[in-house]
C-alpha positions as CSV (number, residue, x, y, z in Angstrom):
1,M,2.2,-75.8,5.8
2,L,4.3,-73.0,7.1
3,R,5.4,-72.0,3.7
4,A,1.7,-71.9,2.7
5,R,1.1,-69.4,5.6
6,W,4.0,-67.1,4.3
7,V,2.6,-67.2,0.8
8,I,-0.9,-66.4,1.9
9,T,0.4,-63.7,4.3
10,G,2.6,-62.2,1.4
11,V,-0.5,-62.2,-0.9
12,A,-2.6,-60.5,1.8
13,L,0.0,-57.8,2.3
14,A,0.3,-57.2,-1.2
15,G,-3.4,-56.6,-1.4
16,V,-3.3,-54.0,1.4
17,I,-0.5,-52.2,-0.2
18,A,-1.9,-52.2,-3.8
19,I,-5.5,-51.0,-2.9
20,P,-4.4,-47.4,-1.6
21,A,-2.1,-47.3,-4.6
22,L,-5.1,-48.1,-7.0
23,A,-7.3,-45.3,-5.2
24,S,-4.7,-42.6,-6.4
25,G,-3.4,-44.2,-9.6
26,D,-3.4,-42.6,-13.0
27,G,-7.2,-43.7,-13.9
28,R,-8.5,-41.8,-10.7
29,R,-6.9,-38.4,-11.1
30,V,-9.1,-35.7,-12.2
31,V,-9.7,-32.0,-11.8
32,G,-13.1,-30.6,-10.4
33,N,-14.7,-28.2,-12.8
34,C,-17.4,-26.9,-10.5
35,T,-20.0,-29.4,-10.9
36,K,-18.2,-32.5,-12.3
37,S,-14.7,-34.0,-12.2
38,Q,-12.8,-34.2,-15.6
39,V,-10.0,-35.7,-17.2
40,R,-7.8,-33.6,-19.5
41,P,-10.4,-30.8,-19.7
42,T,-10.0,-28.0,-22.3
43,S,-10.8,-25.5,-19.7
44,I,-11.3,-25.2,-15.8
45,I,-13.5,-22.7,-14.3
46,L,-11.5,-21.1,-11.2
47,T,-14.3,-19.0,-9.9
48,C,-17.6,-21.4,-9.8
49,G,-19.7,-18.6,-8.4
50,D,-19.4,-16.1,-11.4
51,A,-16.9,-17.7,-13.9
52,N,-14.9,-14.6,-13.8
53,S,-11.8,-16.4,-14.0
54,A,-10.7,-19.8,-15.9
55,L,-7.9,-21.5,-17.3
56,T,-8.8,-22.0,-21.1
57,H,-7.4,-23.6,-24.4
58,L,-5.6,-26.2,-22.3
59,H,-3.2,-28.6,-24.1
60,W,-1.9,-31.4,-21.9
61,Q,1.4,-32.9,-21.8
62,R,0.8,-35.1,-19.0
63,F,-2.3,-36.0,-16.7
64,G,-2.9,-38.4,-14.0
65,G,0.2,-38.5,-12.1
66,V,1.4,-36.7,-9.0
67,T,1.2,-33.5,-11.2
68,A,-0.5,-32.7,-14.5
69,A,1.1,-30.2,-17.0
70,A,-0.4,-28.2,-19.7
71,T,-0.1,-25.0,-21.7
72,G,-3.0,-22.6,-22.3
73,D,-4.4,-19.3,-21.0
74,Y,-5.4,-17.9,-17.8
75,S,-8.4,-15.7,-18.6
76,A,-9.8,-13.1,-16.0
77,N,-12.5,-10.5,-16.2
78,D,-11.4,-6.9,-15.3
79,C,-14.8,-6.1,-13.7
80,T,-14.5,-2.4,-15.1
81,P,-16.7,-0.7,-14.4
82,N,-18.3,-3.9,-12.8
83,C,-18.0,-7.5,-13.5
84,A,-21.3,-7.7,-15.6
85,A,-19.7,-5.0,-18.0
86,G,-16.2,-5.9,-17.6
87,K,-13.9,-7.6,-20.4
88,F,-12.0,-10.7,-20.2
89,H,-8.2,-10.6,-20.8
90,S,-6.1,-13.7,-21.5
91,Y,-2.6,-14.4,-20.6
92,A,-0.4,-17.2,-21.9
93,A,0.6,-19.7,-19.2
94,R,2.3,-23.0,-18.3
95,I,0.1,-24.6,-15.8
96,V,1.0,-27.5,-13.3
97,L,-1.8,-29.2,-11.2
98,S,-0.7,-30.8,-7.9
99,K,-1.8,-31.8,-4.4
100,A,-4.7,-34.3,-5.3
101,R,-7.0,-35.5,-2.7
102,V,-10.0,-37.8,-2.6
103,C,-13.3,-36.2,-3.0
104,P,-16.8,-37.7,-2.0
105,D,-17.1,-39.0,-5.6
106,K,-14.2,-41.1,-5.0
107,Y,-11.8,-39.4,-7.5
108,D,-8.6,-37.7,-6.6
109,D,-9.1,-34.1,-7.7
110,Y,-6.0,-31.8,-8.1
111,R,-6.2,-28.8,-5.7
112,V,-3.5,-26.6,-6.7
113,A,-2.6,-24.8,-10.0
114,S,1.0,-23.3,-10.3
115,L,1.0,-21.0,-13.3
116,S,4.1,-19.5,-15.0
117,F,3.2,-16.6,-17.4
118,A,5.2,-16.6,-20.8
119,S,5.3,-12.8,-21.0
120,A,2.4,-10.6,-20.0
121,R,0.9,-11.3,-16.6
122,P,-2.5,-10.1,-15.0
123,P,-2.4,-6.8,-13.2
124,G,-1.5,-7.1,-9.6
125,T,0.6,-10.3,-10.2
126,K,3.9,-9.6,-8.6
127,S,6.0,-12.2,-10.5
128,A,5.8,-14.3,-13.5
129,Q,4.7,-17.4,-11.4
130,T,1.7,-17.6,-9.1
131,T,-0.2,-20.4,-7.5
132,I,-4.0,-20.6,-7.3
133,S,-6.2,-22.8,-5.1
134,L,-8.6,-24.9,-7.2
135,A,-12.3,-25.1,-6.1
136,G,-11.7,-28.7,-4.9
137,C,-14.3,-31.3,-5.1
138,P,-17.2,-30.7,-7.6
139,L,-20.5,-29.5,-6.1
140,P,-23.1,-32.2,-5.9
């Protein structure tokens, strides 16, 4: 009888440990893209209000773990003379997404994008590497 209690206790503890692990496992990691969460999107809008900056042409090496890695372009509007008349410029980059947190839709959305520029980089960017906060949870 004592052995049966230990087995039941062990199974119960395993369940308690496994449930949080499932909540943040590979199948639940996504990236918010303004209005919906996506897995391995080909683009991520960084400024949801006006779409003046985005990560585009994404090719994923890994997705769903603690970090996700892709190559692609950082595309930004120069807003000259204003954003409506501005031109978009693209910069080749390696992108690493990290710091996922649970959103109301129960998915773990990556919250930070670290960019490493291959050669040219956007004006005002002080180094070949920069970090961008992602929009976070998609809007309802």
